[in-house]
GUTORZA-721388 format. One line per field, with one value per residue (C-alpha): chain; residue in one letter; x, y, z negated; residue number from 0. Coordinates in Angstrom, 1 decimal. Each point is the difference from the previous one (the first is absolute). Layout:
ch	c(A,...)
aa	c(a,...)
x	c(X,...)
y	c(Y,...)
z	c(Z,...)
i	c(NUM,...)
//
This chain:
ch	c(A,A,A,A,A,A,A,A,A,A,A,A,A,A,A,A,A,A,A,A,A,A,A,A,A,A,A,A,A,A,A,A,A,A,A,A,A,A,A,A,A,A,A,A,A,A,A,A,A,A,A,A,A,A,A,A,A,A,A,A,A,A,A,A,A,A,A,A,A,A,A,A,A,A,A,A,A,A,A,A,A,A,A,A,A,A,A,A,A,A,A,A,A,A,A,A,A,A,A,A,A,A,A,A,A,A,A,A,A,A,A,A,A,A,A,A,A,A,A,A,A,A,A,A,A,A,A,A,A,A,A,A,A,A,A,A,A,A,A,A,A,A,A,A,A,A,A,A,A,A,A,A,A,A,A,A,A,A,A,A,A,A,A,A,A,A,A,A,A,A,A,A,A,A,A,A,A,A,A,A,A,A,A,A,A,A,A,A,A,A,A,A,A,A,A,A,A,A,A,A,A,A,A,A,A,A,A,A,A,A,A,A,A,A,A,A,A,A,A,A,A,A,A,A,A,A,A,A,A,A,A,A,A,A,A,A,A,A,A,A,A,A,A,A,A,A,A,A,A,A,A,A,A,A,A,A,A,A,A,A,A,A,A,A,A,A,A,A,A,A,A,A,A,A,A,A,A,A,A,A,A,A,A,A,A,A,A,A,A,A,A,A,A,A,A,A,A,A,A,A,A,A,A,A,A,A,A,A,A,A,A,A,A,A,A,A,A,A,A,A,A,A,A,A,A,A,A,A,A,A,A,A,A,A,A,A,A,A,A,A,A)
aa	c(x,x,x,x,x,x,x,x,x,x,x,x,x,x,x,x,x,x,x,x,x,x,x,x,x,x,x,x,x,x,x,x,x,x,x,x,x,x,x,x,x,x,x,x,x,x,x,x,x,x,x,x,x,x,x,x,x,x,x,x,x,x,x,x,x,x,x,x,x,x,x,x,x,x,x,x,x,x,x,x,x,x,x,x,x,x,x,x,x,x,x,x,x,x,x,x,x,x,x,x,x,x,x,x,x,x,x,x,x,x,x,x,x,x,x,x,x,x,x,x,x,x,x,x,x,x,x,x,x,x,x,x,x,x,x,x,x,x,x,x,x,x,x,x,x,x,x,x,x,x,x,x,x,x,x,x,x,x,x,x,x,x,x,x,x,x,x,x,x,x,x,x,x,x,x,x,x,x,x,x,x,x,x,x,x,x,x,x,x,x,x,x,x,x,x,x,x,x,x,x,x,x,x,x,x,x,x,x,x,x,x,x,x,x,x,x,x,x,x,x,x,x,x,x,x,x,x,x,x,x,x,x,x,x,x,x,x,x,x,x,x,x,x,x,x,x,x,x,x,x,x,x,x,x,x,x,x,x,x,x,x,x,x,x,x,x,x,x,x,x,x,x,x,x,x,x,x,x,x,x,x,x,x,x,x,x,x,x,x,x,x,x,x,x,x,x,x,x,x,x,x,x,x,x,x,x,x,x,x,x,x,x,x,x,x,x,x,x,x,x,x,x,x,x,x,x,x,x,x,x,x,x,x,x,x,x,x,x,x,x,x)
x	c(-10.4,2.5,1.9,2.1,3.8,1.9,-2.2,-0.3,-3.1,-2.6,0.2,1.7,1.9,-2.9,-1.5,-3.5,-2.2,-0.1,-2.8,-1.7,0.6,-1.2,-3.4,-0.3,0.0,-2.1,-2.6,0.9,-1.5,-3.0,-1.0,0.0,-1.6,-3.2,-0.3,0.0,-2.2,-2.4,-0.2,-0.6,-3.0,-1.4,0.6,-1.7,-2.9,-0.4,1.7,2.5,-0.5,2.6,1.8,3.2,3.2,1.6,2.9,-0.5,2.7,2.4,0.1,4.0,1.0,-1.2,0.5,3.9,0.3,-1.3,1.2,3.2,-1.4,-1.3,-2.5,3.1,0.5,-2.3,-2.0,-2.0,-2.8,-2.1,-3.8,0.6,1.2,-1.9,2.5,3.3,-2.4,-0.2,3.3,1.4,-2.0,-3.1,-2.7,-2.4,-3.2,0.5,1.0,-3.8,-1.6,1.7,-1.1,-3.5,0.3,-0.6,1.6,1.7,1.8,4.3,-0.9,-3.5,-1.8,1.2,2.6,-1.5,1.5,2.7,1.4,0.8,2.5,1.4,2.8,0.7,0.9,2.4,-3.3,0.3,-3.3,-1.2,-0.5,-2.8,2.5,2.2,3.8,-0.8,1.9,2.8,1.0,-1.4,2.6,2.7,-0.6,-0.7,3.5,1.5,-1.2,1.2,3.5,0.0,-1.5,2.8,-1.5,-0.3,-3.6,-0.7,-2.6,-1.8,-2.0,-2.4,-0.8,-0.9,1.1,-2.4,1.4,3.8,-0.9,-1.0,3.2,-0.5,2.1,2.9,0.2,-0.2,2.9,2.3,-0.2,-0.2,3.2,1.3,-0.7,0.6,-3.6,-1.1,-2.9,-0.9,-2.0,-2.4,-1.7,-2.9,-0.3,-2.8,-0.3,-2.9,-0.4,-3.9,-1.5,3.6,2.3,3.2,1.7,-2.1,1.2,3.3,3.4,3.0,0.4,-1.0,3.0,2.0,-1.4,2.0,3.1,0.1,0.9,2.1,-2.3,0.4,-3.0,-1.5,-2.7,-2.1,-2.8,-2.6,-2.0,3.0,0.1,3.4,1.3,-1.7,1.1,3.5,0.5,-2.0,2.0,3.4,-1.4,-1.3,3.4,1.8,-2.5,0.5,3.4,0.6,0.1,-2.6,-2.6,-1.4,-2.3,-2.0,-2.3,-2.2,-1.8,-3.4,-4.1,-3.1,-1.9,-3.7,-0.4,0.9,-2.7,-3.1,-2.7,2.1,-2.6,-2.1,2.2,1.9,-3.3,0.7,3.2,3.3,3.3,1.3,-1.5,-0.9,3.0,2.5,-1.1,-0.7,3.8,1.2,-2.7,2.3,3.2,-2.5,2.7,-1.9,-0.2,3.5,1.3,-2.4,1.0,3.8,-0.7,-1.6,2.3,3.4,-1.6,-0.3,-3.5,-2.6,-3.3,-1.9,2.1,-0.7,-3.4,-0.3,1.8,-2.9,-2.9,1.7,-0.2,-3.7,-0.8,2.0,-1.7,-3.7,1.0,1.1,-3.0,-2.4,1.4,0.2,-3.8,-0.9,1.6,-1.3,0.0,2.7,-0.6,-0.5,0.9,3.7,0.2,0.3,2.5,2.2,-0.4,1.3,1.5,-1.5,-0.3,2.2,-1.7)
y	c(3.4,0.6,-2.4,0.1,0.9,-2.0,-1.9,-0.3,0.8,-2.6,-1.4,3.0,-2.3,-2.1,2.1,-0.4,-3.0,-1.8,0.3,-3.4,1.0,3.5,-1.6,-2.7,3.4,1.8,-3.1,-1.0,3.9,0.4,-3.4,1.4,3.3,-1.8,-2.5,3.1,2.0,-2.6,-0.8,3.4,0.4,-2.8,1.1,3.1,-2.2,-1.8,-3.3,-1.6,-1.1,1.7,3.3,0.3,2.2,0.6,0.0,2.8,2.2,-2.7,-2.3,0.6,-0.9,-3.5,-0.6,1.7,-2.6,-3.0,0.2,-1.7,-2.8,-3.4,-2.2,-1.7,3.6,0.8,3.6,1.4,3.0,2.1,1.0,1.6,-2.9,-1.3,2.0,-2.3,-3.2,0.8,1.0,-3.2,-2.1,-0.3,-1.7,2.9,-2.1,-1.9,4.0,1.4,-3.2,0.4,3.7,-1.0,-2.8,-2.5,-3.8,0.4,2.5,-0.1,-0.7,-1.4,3.2,0.1,2.6,2.9,2.7,0.9,-3.6,-1.3,-2.7,-3.0,-1.7,-2.2,3.5,1.2,3.0,-0.5,1.9,3.4,1.3,2.0,0.7,3.2,-1.3,-3.9,-0.6,1.1,-3.0,-2.4,0.7,0.9,-4.2,-1.2,1.7,-2.1,-3.1,1.0,0.3,-3.1,-2.1,1.7,0.0,3.9,0.6,3.7,1.8,2.8,2.6,2.4,2.5,3.0,3.2,-0.3,-3.6,1.6,1.7,-3.6,-1.3,-3.3,1.9,0.4,-3.5,-1.1,2.7,-1.4,-3.8,0.2,1.8,-2.2,-3.2,1.2,-1.0,0.4,2.1,3.0,2.6,2.6,2.7,1.4,3.4,1.2,3.1,-1.2,-2.0,-0.6,3.0,1.8,2.2,-2.3,3.6,-0.1,-3.4,-0.5,1.4,0.0,-1.5,-4.1,-1.1,1.4,-2.7,-3.0,2.5,-0.3,-3.6,0.4,-1.7,1.3,2.7,1.2,2.9,-0.2,1.4,-2.4,1.5,-0.6,-4.0,-0.1,1.9,-2.4,-2.9,0.7,0.6,-3.7,-1.5,0.8,-0.5,-3.7,-0.8,0.7,-2.2,-2.9,-0.1,0.0,4.3,0.2,2.3,3.4,2.5,1.9,3.1,0.6,3.3,-0.2,1.1,-1.9,2.0,-2.0,0.2,-2.2,-1.9,-0.1,2.0,1.8,2.8,-2.1,-0.1,3.7,1.6,4.1,-0.1,-0.6,-1.0,1.4,2.4,-0.5,1.7,-2.0,-3.3,2.2,0.3,-3.5,-0.9,1.7,-2.1,-3.5,-2.8,-1.6,2.9,1.5,-3.9,0.0,3.3,-1.2,-3.3,1.6,3.2,-2.4,-2.2,-3.2,-0.3,1.3,1.6,-2.8,-2.6,1.5,0.4,-4.0,-0.9,2.5,-2.6,-2.8,1.4,0.9,-3.6,-1.4,2.2,-0.5,-3.8,0.4,1.4,-2.0,-3.1,1.8,1.0,-4.0,-1.1,-2.3,2.2,-1.2,-2.7,2.1,-4.2,1.0,2.9,-3.2,-1.9,2.8,1.4,-3.1,-2.6,-3.6,-2.1,-2.8,-3.4)
z	c(19.9,-2.4,-2.3,-3.7,-0.3,2.1,1.6,4.1,1.1,0.2,3.3,1.6,2.2,1.5,2.7,0.9,0.0,3.4,2.4,-1.2,-3.8,0.7,1.3,-2.6,-2.5,1.9,-0.2,-3.5,-0.9,2.6,-1.9,-3.6,1.2,1.8,-2.9,-2.7,2.2,0.7,-4.2,-0.4,2.5,-1.5,-3.5,1.0,1.1,-3.2,1.6,-2.3,-3.6,-1.3,-0.1,2.4,0.2,3.6,1.1,2.4,0.9,-1.6,3.3,0.6,-3.3,0.2,3.2,0.1,-2.9,0.8,3.3,-1.6,-2.1,1.1,-1.9,-2.4,-1.4,-2.8,-0.1,-3.0,0.3,-1.6,-0.2,3.4,1.6,3.1,2.4,-1.6,-0.2,4.3,0.5,-1.5,1.9,-2.2,2.2,0.8,0.0,-3.1,-1.7,1.2,-1.2,-3.2,-0.2,0.9,-3.4,2.3,-1.0,3.7,-1.3,-0.8,-3.9,0.7,-0.5,-3.7,0.3,2.0,1.8,-3.1,-0.2,3.5,-0.1,2.4,-1.5,3.1,1.6,-3.0,-0.8,-3.8,-0.4,-0.3,-3.6,-1.8,-2.7,1.0,-0.1,-0.4,3.1,-1.1,-2.2,2.0,3.4,-2.5,-1.3,3.3,1.1,-2.7,1.3,3.4,-1.0,-1.6,3.0,1.6,3.7,0.7,-1.1,-1.1,-2.1,0.4,-2.3,1.4,-3.1,0.0,-1.9,-3.1,-0.4,0.3,-3.7,-1.1,-2.5,2.1,2.8,-2.6,-0.8,3.5,1.5,-2.9,0.1,4.2,-0.1,-3.2,1.9,3.7,1.1,3.3,-0.7,2.0,-2.0,2.0,-1.4,2.2,-1.2,0.8,-1.9,-2.3,-3.2,0.7,-0.3,-1.7,2.4,-0.7,-0.8,-3.1,-1.4,1.9,-1.3,2.5,3.0,-0.1,2.0,-2.7,-2.0,1.6,0.5,-3.9,0.3,2.5,2.7,3.7,0.4,3.3,0.1,3.4,2.0,-0.8,3.2,2.0,0.7,1.6,-2.9,-1.9,1.5,0.7,-4.4,-0.7,3.2,-1.9,-3.5,1.1,2.2,-3.8,-2.1,2.4,-0.3,-3.4,-0.3,-2.7,-0.3,1.7,-0.4,2.8,-1.0,3.1,-0.5,2.0,-1.1,0.0,2.1,-1.6,-3.4,-3.0,0.3,2.7,-1.5,-2.7,0.0,-2.1,-2.9,1.0,0.4,1.0,-1.3,2.5,-0.4,3.8,2.2,4.0,1.0,-1.5,1.7,3.3,-0.2,-0.7,3.0,2.0,-1.1,0.8,0.3,3.0,2.0,-0.7,1.3,3.1,1.0,-0.4,1.6,3.2,0.7,-1.0,2.8,-2.0,0.6,2.2,-1.3,1.7,-1.5,-3.7,0.8,0.9,-3.5,-1.9,2.3,-0.8,-3.9,-0.2,1.4,-3.0,-2.4,1.1,0.4,-3.7,-1.1,1.7,-1.6,-3.5,0.8,0.6,-2.7,-2.8,-3.7,-2.6,-2.3,-3.6,-1.7,1.6,-3.1,-2.5,2.2,0.8,-3.2,-2.3,0.7,0.1,-3.6,-0.1,0.3)
i	c(0,1,2,3,4,5,6,7,8,9,10,11,12,13,14,15,16,17,18,19,20,21,22,23,24,25,26,27,28,29,30,31,32,33,34,35,36,37,38,39,40,41,42,43,44,45,46,47,48,49,50,51,52,53,54,55,56,57,58,59,60,61,62,63,64,65,66,67,68,69,70,71,72,73,74,75,76,77,78,79,80,81,82,83,84,85,86,87,88,89,90,91,92,93,94,95,96,97,98,99,100,101,102,103,104,105,106,107,108,109,110,111,112,113,114,115,116,117,118,119,120,121,122,123,124,125,126,127,128,129,130,131,132,133,134,135,136,137,138,139,140,141,142,143,144,145,146,147,148,149,150,151,152,153,154,155,156,157,158,159,160,161,162,163,164,165,166,167,168,169,170,171,172,173,174,175,176,177,178,179,180,181,182,183,184,185,186,187,188,189,190,191,192,193,194,195,196,197,198,199,200,201,202,203,204,205,206,207,208,209,210,211,212,213,214,215,216,217,218,219,220,221,222,223,224,225,226,227,228,229,230,231,232,233,234,235,236,237,238,239,240,241,242,243,244,245,246,247,248,249,250,251,252,253,254,255,256,257,258,259,260,261,262,263,264,265,266,267,268,269,270,271,272,273,274,275,276,277,278,279,280,281,282,283,284,285,286,287,288,289,290,291,292,293,294,295,296,297,298,299,300,301,302,303,304,305,306,307,308,309,310,311,312,313,314,315,316,317,318,319,320,321,322,323,324,325,326,327,328,329,330,331,332,333,334,335,336,337,338,339,340)
//
């Protein structure tokens, strides 16, 4: 993990998570993985009503950051937002029902995969517009500062959104006003089908350093590294220290979206060897190995956690499949304000 000139290494003095916290991190990552794998399989089987953008390979970022948040804190997400929703404590059954376009969904089946949200838990929404969550999270942080009760706001965004002008505006105003916001860039190496190196100049974290904002660059496939950096950033924000920036370097194992081959045809933007190399850096396998080798948990204990998660996922899918189709009349209600009497 690297930082800017004159800055301390994020989380360097906070050590390892306690055994209980470590197990919660593992459970969070594994729940995200099994949810996404089920969506991958059901998408391939033609069971889903729309496209899904999966988070497989990036689980350590959502889990490591959201471990420091509670329901009063805010988070904004991206089109690849299932992992953030789950890690922040969102209802898996309601999310699955939403993806299946059912009335029981978290947005009554009208938002779909790219717009899962739950305001009661501070989940201000995934967003299909690249970089749209930046301004929302900054605004939420402004509200949190006015409330003065220690809430923080987190914005998850990708390396593509790092090139949006809105980022510079949000970095500027959040620094000037010392807002309690943490910008988390998940640099997975691709802007849709384009390698980041072809469209992104310089180091993304340097965008924040230009505004004298504390910035950390972490291994996004190491949940402990993310957890430490996020812990320092959240503590800083809660105690009036202003914003922070975290660039987590990671990789998405799946395509930009499932069934992308129908768009790409015979073309490709990465090769199998690259994907396989990143599979060997799998964040869950790495953390599982660390937990067992350190004696924090036995393989049997981790297997029991995984078995329980599979039951939860099966239950959530059954709930979604048994739900009622979304009401198309809601399109009018949700799009237009009611007329005054």
